[in-house]
PDB file of N, CA, C and O in Angstrom:
ATOM      1  N   MET A   1      -0.198   9.208 -30.920  1.00  0.00           N
ATOM      2  CA  MET A   1       0.085   8.635 -29.615  1.00  0.00           C
ATOM      3  C   MET A   1      -0.042   7.118 -29.707  1.00  0.00           C
ATOM      4  O   MET A   1      -1.068   6.586 -30.130  1.00  0.00           O
ATOM      5  N   SER A   2       1.018   6.442 -29.303  1.00  0.00           N
ATOM      6  CA  SER A   2       1.025   4.988 -29.442  1.00  0.00           C
ATOM      7  C   SER A   2       0.346   4.317 -28.252  1.00  0.00           C
ATOM      8  O   SER A   2       0.005   4.966 -27.263  1.00  0.00           O
ATOM      9  N   PHE A   3       0.162   3.033 -28.367  1.00  0.00           N
ATOM     10  CA  PHE A   3      -0.512   2.283 -27.320  1.00  0.00           C
ATOM     11  C   PHE A   3       0.315   2.291 -26.036  1.00  0.00           C
ATOM     12  O   PHE A   3      -0.233   2.394 -24.938  1.00  0.00           O
ATOM     13  N   ASN A   4       1.632   2.181 -26.178  1.00  0.00           N
ATOM     14  CA  ASN A   4       2.498   2.191 -24.996  1.00  0.00           C
ATOM     15  C   ASN A   4       2.432   3.537 -24.279  1.00  0.00           C
ATOM     16  O   ASN A   4       2.448   3.586 -23.049  1.00  0.00           O
ATOM     17  N   ASP A   5       2.358   4.621 -25.035  1.00  0.00           N
ATOM     18  CA  ASP A   5       2.232   5.945 -24.422  1.00  0.00           C
ATOM     19  C   ASP A   5       0.924   6.041 -23.635  1.00  0.00           C
ATOM     20  O   ASP A   5       0.883   6.613 -22.546  1.00  0.00           O
ATOM     21  N   LEU A   6      -0.128   5.480 -24.197  1.00  0.00           N
ATOM     22  CA  LEU A   6      -1.423   5.514 -23.526  1.00  0.00           C
ATOM     23  C   LEU A   6      -1.371   4.736 -22.209  1.00  0.00           C
ATOM     24  O   LEU A   6      -1.879   5.193 -21.185  1.00  0.00           O
ATOM     25  N   ILE A   7      -0.752   3.559 -22.253  1.00  0.00           N
ATOM     26  CA  ILE A   7      -0.640   2.740 -21.034  1.00  0.00           C
ATOM     27  C   ILE A   7       0.200   3.470 -19.987  1.00  0.00           C
ATOM     28  O   ILE A   7      -0.142   3.477 -18.804  1.00  0.00           O
ATOM     29  N   ALA A   8       1.292   4.080 -20.425  1.00  0.00           N
ATOM     30  CA  ALA A   8       2.162   4.788 -19.471  1.00  0.00           C
ATOM     31  C   ALA A   8       1.423   5.966 -18.844  1.00  0.00           C
ATOM     32  O   ALA A   8       1.530   6.201 -17.640  1.00  0.00           O
ATOM     33  N   THR A   9       0.678   6.702 -19.658  1.00  0.00           N
ATOM     34  CA  THR A   9      -0.072   7.850 -19.134  1.00  0.00           C
ATOM     35  C   THR A   9      -1.148   7.394 -18.156  1.00  0.00           C
ATOM     36  O   THR A   9      -1.340   8.000 -17.101  1.00  0.00           O
ATOM     37  N   LEU A  10      -1.853   6.312 -18.521  1.00  0.00           N
ATOM     38  CA  LEU A  10      -2.894   5.806 -17.638  1.00  0.00           C
ATOM     39  C   LEU A  10      -2.317   5.338 -16.306  1.00  0.00           C
ATOM     40  O   LEU A  10      -2.878   5.634 -15.251  1.00  0.00           O
ATOM     41  N   SER A  11      -1.210   4.616 -16.345  1.00  0.00           N
ATOM     42  CA  SER A  11      -0.624   4.131 -15.096  1.00  0.00           C
ATOM     43  C   SER A  11      -0.111   5.295 -14.261  1.00  0.00           C
ATOM     44  O   SER A  11      -0.161   5.252 -13.032  1.00  0.00           O
ATOM     45  N   PHE A  12       0.383   6.339 -14.929  1.00  0.00           N
ATOM     46  CA  PHE A  12       0.850   7.525 -14.213  1.00  0.00           C
ATOM     47  C   PHE A  12      -0.310   8.219 -13.505  1.00  0.00           C
ATOM     48  O   PHE A  12      -0.206   8.590 -12.336  1.00  0.00           O
ATOM     49  N   VAL A  13      -1.424   8.391 -14.235  1.00  0.00           N
ATOM     50  CA  VAL A  13      -2.599   9.034 -13.644  1.00  0.00           C
ATOM     51  C   VAL A  13      -3.144   8.189 -12.495  1.00  0.00           C
ATOM     52  O   VAL A  13      -3.519   8.727 -11.453  1.00  0.00           O
ATOM     53  N   VAL A  14      -3.189   6.880 -12.679  1.00  0.00           N
ATOM     54  CA  VAL A  14      -3.701   6.002 -11.633  1.00  0.00           C
ATOM     55  C   VAL A  14      -2.817   6.076 -10.391  1.00  0.00           C
ATOM     56  O   VAL A  14      -3.322   6.071  -9.269  1.00  0.00           O
ATOM     57  N   SER A  15      -1.507   6.143 -10.588  1.00  0.00           N
ATOM     58  CA  SER A  15      -0.619   6.219  -9.430  1.00  0.00           C
ATOM     59  C   SER A  15      -0.792   7.541  -8.695  1.00  0.00           C
ATOM     60  O   SER A  15      -0.736   7.577  -7.466  1.00  0.00           O
ATOM     61  N   ILE A  16      -1.003   8.638  -9.441  1.00  0.00           N
ATOM     62  CA  ILE A  16      -1.240   9.939  -8.797  1.00  0.00           C
ATOM     63  C   ILE A  16      -2.559   9.901  -8.018  1.00  0.00           C
ATOM     64  O   ILE A  16      -2.632  10.370  -6.882  1.00  0.00           O
ATOM     65  N   LEU A  17      -3.605   9.336  -8.644  1.00  0.00           N
ATOM     66  CA  LEU A  17      -4.890   9.244  -7.963  1.00  0.00           C
ATOM     67  C   LEU A  17      -4.775   8.365  -6.720  1.00  0.00           C
ATOM     68  O   LEU A  17      -5.378   8.666  -5.690  1.00  0.00           O
ATOM     69  N   GLY A  18      -4.006   7.283  -6.810  1.00  0.00           N
ATOM     70  CA  GLY A  18      -3.821   6.417  -5.653  1.00  0.00           C
ATOM     71  C   GLY A  18      -3.107   7.140  -4.527  1.00  0.00           C
ATOM     72  O   GLY A  18      -3.454   6.967  -3.359  1.00  0.00           O
ATOM     73  N   THR A  19      -2.103   7.958  -4.872  1.00  0.00           N
ATOM     74  CA  THR A  19      -1.386   8.719  -3.850  1.00  0.00           C
ATOM     75  C   THR A  19      -2.317   9.721  -3.177  1.00  0.00           C
ATOM     76  O   THR A  19      -2.307   9.858  -1.953  1.00  0.00           O
ATOM     77  N   ILE A  20      -3.126  10.427  -3.979  1.00  0.00           N
ATOM     78  CA  ILE A  20      -4.063  11.402  -3.419  1.00  0.00           C
ATOM     79  C   ILE A  20      -5.078  10.698  -2.518  1.00  0.00           C
ATOM     80  O   ILE A  20      -5.391  11.188  -1.433  1.00  0.00           O
ATOM     81  N   ALA A  21      -5.590   9.550  -2.965  1.00  0.00           N
ATOM     82  CA  ALA A  21      -6.565   8.814  -2.166  1.00  0.00           C
ATOM     83  C   ALA A  21      -5.945   8.343  -0.856  1.00  0.00           C
ATOM     84  O   ALA A  21      -6.602   8.355   0.185  1.00  0.00           O
ATOM     85  N   THR A  22      -4.673   7.927  -0.905  1.00  0.00           N
ATOM     86  CA  THR A  22      -4.000   7.488   0.317  1.00  0.00           C
ATOM     87  C   THR A  22      -3.863   8.637   1.299  1.00  0.00           C
ATOM     88  O   THR A  22      -4.103   8.469   2.495  1.00  0.00           O
ATOM     89  N   ILE A  23      -3.476   9.812   0.795  1.00  0.00           N
ATOM     90  CA  ILE A  23      -3.317  10.980   1.665  1.00  0.00           C
ATOM     91  C   ILE A  23      -4.661  11.373   2.277  1.00  0.00           C
ATOM     92  O   ILE A  23      -4.751  11.655   3.472  1.00  0.00           O
ATOM     93  N   ILE A  24      -5.706  11.387   1.442  1.00  0.00           N
ATOM     94  CA  ILE A  24      -7.030  11.779   1.939  1.00  0.00           C
ATOM     95  C   ILE A  24      -7.516  10.784   2.995  1.00  0.00           C
ATOM     96  O   ILE A  24      -8.040  11.185   4.035  1.00  0.00           O
ATOM     97  N   SER A  25      -7.342   9.491   2.729  1.00  0.00           N
ATOM     98  CA  SER A  25      -7.812   8.501   3.703  1.00  0.00           C
ATOM     99  C   SER A  25      -7.005   8.578   4.987  1.00  0.00           C
ATOM    100  O   SER A  25      -7.543   8.336   6.068  1.00  0.00           O
ATOM    101  N   ALA A  26      -5.707   8.914   4.886  1.00  0.00           N
ATOM    102  CA  ALA A  26      -4.898   9.067   6.095  1.00  0.00           C
ATOM    103  C   ALA A  26      -5.374  10.257   6.911  1.00  0.00           C
ATOM    104  O   ALA A  26      -5.419  10.196   8.140  1.00  0.00           O
ATOM    105  N   ILE A  27      -5.735  11.354   6.220  1.00  0.00           N
ATOM    106  CA  ILE A  27      -6.240  12.536   6.928  1.00  0.00           C
ATOM    107  C   ILE A  27      -7.567  12.205   7.607  1.00  0.00           C
ATOM    108  O   ILE A  27      -7.786  12.571   8.762  1.00  0.00           O
ATOM    109  N   PHE A  28      -8.457  11.509   6.883  1.00  0.00           N
ATOM    110  CA  PHE A  28      -9.749  11.143   7.473  1.00  0.00           C
ATOM    111  C   PHE A  28      -9.554  10.207   8.658  1.00  0.00           C
ATOM    112  O   PHE A  28     -10.226  10.348   9.679  1.00  0.00           O
ATOM    113  N   ALA A  29      -8.640   9.253   8.528  1.00  0.00           N
ATOM    114  CA  ALA A  29      -8.402   8.317   9.626  1.00  0.00           C
ATOM    115  C   ALA A  29      -7.848   9.052  10.841  1.00  0.00           C
ATOM    116  O   ALA A  29      -8.215   8.745  11.975  1.00  0.00           O
ATOM    117  N   TYR A  30      -6.964  10.022  10.608  1.00  0.00           N
ATOM    118  CA  TYR A  30      -6.392  10.778  11.724  1.00  0.00           C
ATOM    119  C   TYR A  30      -7.465  11.609  12.421  1.00  0.00           C
ATOM    120  O   TYR A  30      -7.527  11.648  13.650  1.00  0.00           O
ATOM    121  N   GLN A  31      -8.308  12.274  11.631  1.00  0.00           N
ATOM    122  CA  GLN A  31      -9.381  13.078  12.213  1.00  0.00           C
ATOM    123  C   GLN A  31     -10.391  12.184  12.940  1.00  0.00           C
ATOM    124  O   GLN A  31     -10.865  12.537  14.020  1.00  0.00           O
ATOM    125  N   GLY A  32     -10.716  11.043  12.358  1.00  0.00           N
ATOM    126  CA  GLY A  32     -11.641  10.127  13.004  1.00  0.00           C
ATOM    127  C   GLY A  32     -11.077   9.602  14.314  1.00  0.00           C
ATOM    128  O   GLY A  32     -11.810   9.425  15.286  1.00  0.00           O
ATOM    129  N   LEU A  33      -9.768   9.354  14.337  1.00  0.00           N
ATOM    130  CA  LEU A  33      -9.133   8.881  15.559  1.00  0.00           C
ATOM    131  C   LEU A  33      -9.199   9.947  16.639  1.00  0.00           C
ATOM    132  O   LEU A  33      -9.456   9.641  17.803  1.00  0.00           O
ATOM    133  N   LYS A  34      -8.966  11.205  16.255  1.00  0.00           N
ATOM    134  CA  LYS A  34      -9.045  12.288  17.244  1.00  0.00           C
ATOM    135  C   LYS A  34     -10.469  12.436  17.762  1.00  0.00           C
ATOM    136  O   LYS A  34     -10.669  12.634  18.961  1.00  0.00           O
ATOM    137  N   GLN A  35     -11.479  12.342  16.865  1.00  0.00           N
ATOM    138  CA  GLN A  35     -12.867  12.449  17.292  1.00  0.00           C
ATOM    139  C   GLN A  35     -13.229  11.283  18.207  1.00  0.00           C
ATOM    140  O   GLN A  35     -13.931  11.463  19.201  1.00  0.00           O
ATOM    141  N   LEU A  36     -12.749  10.090  17.869  1.00  0.00           N
ATOM    142  CA  LEU A  36     -13.037   8.919  18.688  1.00  0.00           C
ATOM    143  C   LEU A  36     -12.418   9.075  20.076  1.00  0.00           C
ATOM    144  O   LEU A  36     -13.026   8.706  21.081  1.00  0.00           O
ATOM    145  N   GLN A  37     -11.202   9.624  20.122  1.00  0.00           N
ATOM    146  CA  GLN A  37     -10.543   9.855  21.404  1.00  0.00           C
ATOM    147  C   GLN A  37     -11.340  10.851  22.232  1.00  0.00           C
ATOM    148  O   GLN A  37     -11.578  10.625  23.419  1.00  0.00           O
ATOM    149  N   ALA A  38     -11.751  11.947  21.617  1.00  0.00           N
ATOM    150  CA  ALA A  38     -12.519  12.961  22.333  1.00  0.00           C
ATOM    151  C   ALA A  38     -13.853  12.387  22.786  1.00  0.00           C
ATOM    152  O   ALA A  38     -14.315  12.681  23.888  1.00  0.00           O
ATOM    153  N   PHE A  39     -14.468  11.576  21.946  1.00  0.00           N
ATOM    154  CA  PHE A  39     -15.750  10.978  22.307  1.00  0.00           C
ATOM    155  C   PHE A  39     -15.594  10.027  23.488  1.00  0.00           C
ATOM    156  O   PHE A  39     -16.411  10.042  24.408  1.00  0.00           O
ATOM    157  N   SER A  40     -14.551   9.203  23.468  1.00  0.00           N
ATOM    158  CA  SER A  40     -14.375   8.242  24.549  1.00  0.00           C
ATOM    159  C   SER A  40     -13.998   8.957  25.843  1.00  0.00           C
ATOM    160  O   SER A  40     -14.306   8.466  26.929  1.00  0.00           O
ATOM    161  N   GLU A  41     -13.335  10.116  25.742  1.00  0.00           N
ATOM    162  CA  GLU A  41     -13.003  10.861  26.949  1.00  0.00           C
ATOM    163  C   GLU A  41     -14.243  11.546  27.508  1.00  0.00           C
ATOM    164  O   GLU A  41     -14.418  11.605  28.725  1.00  0.00           O
ATOM    165  N   SER A  42     -15.108  12.067  26.637  1.00  0.00           N
ATOM    166  CA  SER A  42     -16.275  12.812  27.100  1.00  0.00           C
ATOM    167  C   SER A  42     -17.351  11.857  27.620  1.00  0.00           C
ATOM    168  O   SER A  42     -18.125  12.232  28.500  1.00  0.00           O
ATOM    169  N   SER A  43     -17.414  10.641  27.097  1.00  0.00           N
ATOM    170  CA  SER A  43     -18.446   9.698  27.536  1.00  0.00           C
ATOM    171  C   SER A  43     -17.781   8.452  28.109  1.00  0.00           C
ATOM    172  O   SER A  43     -18.092   7.328  27.716  1.00  0.00           O
ATOM    173  N   ASN A  44     -16.875   8.669  29.028  1.00  0.00           N
ATOM    174  CA  ASN A  44     -16.141   7.551  29.613  1.00  0.00           C
ATOM    175  C   ASN A  44     -17.068   6.632  30.389  1.00  0.00           C
ATOM    176  O   ASN A  44     -16.864   5.419  30.422  1.00  0.00           O
ATOM    177  N   TYR A  45     -18.080   7.207  31.007  1.00  0.00           N
ATOM    178  CA  TYR A  45     -18.965   6.397  31.838  1.00  0.00           C
ATOM    179  C   TYR A  45     -19.894   5.522  30.999  1.00  0.00           C
ATOM    180  O   TYR A  45     -20.502   4.582  31.512  1.00  0.00           O
ATOM    181  N   LEU A  46     -20.005   5.843  29.675  1.00  0.00           N
ATOM    182  CA  LEU A  46     -20.868   5.032  28.821  1.00  0.00           C
ATOM    183  C   LEU A  46     -20.124   3.807  28.286  1.00  0.00           C
ATOM    184  O   LEU A  46     -20.718   2.757  28.044  1.00  0.00           O
ATOM    185  N   ILE A  47     -18.829   3.965  28.111  1.00  0.00           N
ATOM    186  CA  ILE A  47     -18.044   2.888  27.508  1.00  0.00           C
ATOM    187  C   ILE A  47     -17.495   1.994  28.615  1.00  0.00           C
ATOM    188  O   ILE A  47     -16.750   2.445  29.485  1.00  0.00           O
ATOM    189  N   GLU A  48     -17.870   0.742  28.568  1.00  0.00           N
ATOM    190  CA  GLU A  48     -17.374  -0.181  29.580  1.00  0.00           C
ATOM    191  C   GLU A  48     -15.955  -0.612  29.217  1.00  0.00           C
ATOM    192  O   GLU A  48     -15.622  -0.754  28.040  1.00  0.00           O
ATOM    193  N   PRO A  49     -15.129  -0.817  30.234  1.00  0.00           N
ATOM    194  CA  PRO A  49     -13.765  -1.269  29.941  1.00  0.00           C
ATOM    195  C   PRO A  49     -13.783  -2.671  29.346  1.00  0.00           C
ATOM    196  O   PRO A  49     -14.663  -3.467  29.673  1.00  0.00           O
ATOM    197  N   PRO A  50     -12.850  -2.976  28.501  1.00  0.00           N
ATOM    198  CA  PRO A  50     -12.812  -4.307  27.873  1.00  0.00           C
ATOM    199  C   PRO A  50     -12.604  -5.389  28.926  1.00  0.00           C
ATOM    200  O   PRO A  50     -11.924  -5.179  29.931  1.00  0.00           O
ATOM    201  N   ALA A  51     -13.189  -6.522  28.680  1.00  0.00           N
ATOM    202  CA  ALA A  51     -13.052  -7.636  29.620  1.00  0.00           C
ATOM    203  C   ALA A  51     -11.612  -8.157  29.603  1.00  0.00           C
ATOM    204  O   ALA A  51     -10.995  -8.250  28.542  1.00  0.00           O
ATOM    205  N   PRO A  52     -11.096  -8.486  30.748  1.00  0.00           N
ATOM    206  CA  PRO A  52      -9.710  -8.983  30.812  1.00  0.00           C
ATOM    207  C   PRO A  52      -9.562 -10.361  30.187  1.00  0.00           C
ATOM    208  O   PRO A  52      -8.462 -10.913  30.163  1.00  0.00           O
TER     209      PRO A  52
END
């Protein structure tokens, strides 16, 4: 296995890992957004409206 093959394989693996990490972080962000929405709806009286 040559050096170029090693670099190509490493960059391929890194790109796959980056794609998986992006998908996972998007799922976590979506779930966190839904939880934040539910939290702000359930405790509306605790959260003051933003100042104009």
